N, C-alpha and C positions, 0 to 999 in steps of 0.2 A: 764588791765594794759597798760602803755605806756612805751616808752624808757626812760622816766624820772626816777629819783631815787624814789622808793616807800618809804612810811613812815613805818619804821620798828623799833621795839624795841627788844633788846636782853638783858637778864639779867641772871646771875647765882650766887648762893651763896653756899659756902661750908657748909656742915652740921657739926655735932659734931664729926664725924670720920675724921681722917687725910686724906688729898688728896681728891680734888673734882673729882669724877668719872664721872660727867656730862660734856657735851660739846654741843655747839650750833653753827650753821653756816648758813648764808644766802648768796646765790650767785645769781647774776642777769646777764642774757644773754643780748646781744646787742639789741635784739628786745623787751626787757622789761620783758621777762619771768623770774619768780623768783623760785628758788629752795631753800627750807629751811629744816633743819634737827635738831632734838633734840635727843641726844644720852644719855642714862643712863647706865653707866657701872655697871656690876654686881660685887659686892664686892668693896673693896678699896685697894689702894696701888699704888706705883709708876708705875707699869706696866699698870694697868687699866687707871689711870689718864693720862698717856702719849699716850695711844692708842685712847682714846675717841675723842680727837680733830681731829685725822686723819680720823676716821670713819665719823665724822660730815662733814669734808671737802669733802670727796669723795661722801657721800650721797647727799649733797646739790648740788654739781656740776653736778652729773649724773642725779639727779632728774630734774634739770632745763633743761637739754638737752634731756634726754630720757624718762622722766616720773618717777613717784613715785616708781612703782614696780622695774624698772631697777635700780634706785638709791639705794633703800634699799638692793636689792640682790647683787649689786656690793660691797657695804660696807660689806655685810655679807661674801662675798668671802675672805675678808681680815682676818677674824677670824675663818673661817670654819675649819681650821686645828689647832690642839692644839700646834703646834710648836715643835721644837726639845727638849725643856725642859718640854713640856706638860703643860705650864702655860700661853698660849695665852689668852688675854683678851676676855671677852664676854660682851654683852650689849643688851638692848632693845632699840627700836627707833620708832620715828614717823617722817615722811617726808611729805612735801607738795609741789606741783607744782601749781603756780598761773600764768595764762596766760590771755590774753585779752578775750578769748572765754570761758574758763572753768577753774575750780580749782579741783584738785584731791589730795587725801591723801593716804598714805599706812603706815602700822605699824606692829610691832611684839611686844608682851609683853604688858606692862601696861603703856607705855607713851600714852598720850591722845591728841586729837584734839577737840577743841570747835569752834563754830562760833557764831556770833552775827550780826543780820541784822539791828539793830537800830530801828526797827518798833514795834515789840511786846515786846521788852525789855526782851526777854528770852535768856539765854545762852544755846545753844544747844550742847550736847555732840554728836560727830560724830563717835567715836570709841567705841569698846567693849574690855575691858581688857581681854587679853589672860592669865588668871590665873586660878588656881584650884578653888579658891573661887568663881569667876564669873561662871565657868563651873558648879559648884555645885548649884549655885542659879538658873541657867537656866534649868538644867536637873534633878535635884533631889529635889528642894524645901527644902533644909536643913535649920535648924535654923540659924538665922542671925549671931549668935556668932560663929558657926562652920564655916560658909562661910568666915567670916572676918579673922578667924585664918589661912585660906589658901590663903588669898589675896597676900601674899608675895611669893607664890609658882608660878613662871612664867612657863607657859606651852610651850611657843615658845620664842626663843631668836635669835639674829643675827647668832650665830654659828650653829643653827639648822634650820634656815629659808629656806624654799623652795617656789616655785611658789604657791603650794597648801596651805601652812600654813601661807603665808603672806596675810594680809587683805588689800584691796584697795577699796575705794569708791569715787564717785564724790560728790562735794559740790554743793548745790543749787545756783541758780542765786540770786543776790541781797545781797550776804553776804558782810557785811561791815568790819568785823574783823575776822581774823583767829588766833586762839591761839594754840600753840604747847607747851605742858607741860610735864615735867618729874613727876614721882609720888611723888617726894619730895614736889611738889606744891599741886596737887589735892588730894594726900593722907593725907595731914596734914592741909588742909584748906577746909571748907565745901563748897558745891555748892552755897549756899546762899552768903557766903563771897566772892567767886569768882565773882558771878553775881554783887554784890554791887561794887566791885572794877572796873569791866568793865563799869558800869554806871558812876562811878566817873571819870574815866580816858579815856573814849572812844575816845576822840579827841587827845590823846597824847600817841602813842604806847610805847615810851620809859618809860614814867611815869607808864603806866599800867604794863609793864614787871617788872619794879623795885618793884611795889607794890605787884605783884603776888608772887614773890619769898620772899619778906619780910613777907608776910602773913602766911607762913608756920611756924607752932609752934611745939615745942617739944612734944613728947608723954608723957605718965605717967611715963616712966622710964628715962625721960630726953634726949632721943635720937631725933635728928632732922636730916632728910636725906638731901643730896644735893638737891637743888631746882633750876630748870632752866626753863625759859620761852622765847618763841619767839612770838611776836605779830606783825601781818602783817595787815596794813590798806589797803584794796583792793579798797576803794573808796575815 
């Protein structure tokens, strides 16, 4: 990255429940370092939807300056206490720091990060969902329908995040696009559909972000989650 303005797309779409509990923010330092955050509030309502943008702002700014782990845990401190009324908001999150030398991500819960290098035309998932469903898949080999039933059960959230429960990984060199998604996108659009959209809109981050959130479809019960995407073109 350089000190010029990076090519970034941000999009969010409210689901069928009232109040969008998702939020997204990208912040760039003077040296060109980018911090980005997608927040997915747990539950819906005015309290959660009002807090989510604050969490995204803090997470993005601190991630840019201090790195993904610091950015995520600083945001976590804002909701670690339940508050005087016991109703403080909670959320899951994924953050990314993009610099000239390296790129890193951190996450809690089931927000995801993907990368695309433009060479093998494969969309690579870089995160592992912290859900009971995914835990069951990895450790118990349970039937797929049982695991899917527990995918909505998040094992780690911002309110419970610690250094040991927060996941952080570096991204490989040569990455062309970094995608940060709430589960309203990746949970309601197939991996093949996401890959096709990346191929179609790879040269236009904003068009890709818009297409990703638009691709999320309602489930069999007519429910559609809030959907949020950040797309960062690193080259």
